[in-house]
C-alpha positions, 0 to 999 in steps of 0.5 A, a space after each residue: 435489533 437498532 444495532 443490527 440495522 445500523 451495522 447493516 447500513 455502515 459496513 457496507 460504507 466501511 468497506 468500500 471506503 478504501 476504495 481502489 486501494 481496498 485490495 491492500 487494506 484486506 490482506 494481511 501479509 502486506 507489511 511495513 518494511 521496518 515496523 513489524 504491522 500492516 501497510 495501510 489503514 484509511 487513506 493512506 495508500 494510494 497510486 504513484 506514477 512510474 517516475 515515483 522510483 528509481 531501481 537500483 541493483 538491490 531494489 528500489 529508490 523512493 525519488 523524494 526521499 531517498 528511502 530504499 526497498 530491497 528486494 525479497 523484504 517486506 515493505 515491497 511488494 509486486 501491485 495486482 494491477 498494473 499500477 505503482 502504490 506507496 502507503 505512508 505519511 509525511 513523506 515516509 513510504 511505509 510499503 511500495 507496490 511495483 507494477 508487474 512489468 517492472 517487478 
């Protein structure tokens, strides 16, 4: 019974721990551009400014790293809100979410 009570207390908190980027974490279809694994886990996804990337004829380039995300390829997705999002760590962007008006 104690374990069940603990689960009832902690599971909702764990579900909310991801905050505003929870929509990314909860969609298993969002996969990294190189590895066939999910874009994010705890605290790896965050909003970025529109000038974080630069548009090219083939896709988007992350200005700080030079990483290229090609249109129609894994790792580049449309954001569900009007914000730009990036998932990654250590100056390595795994997934990029483009604001709908720019996609």
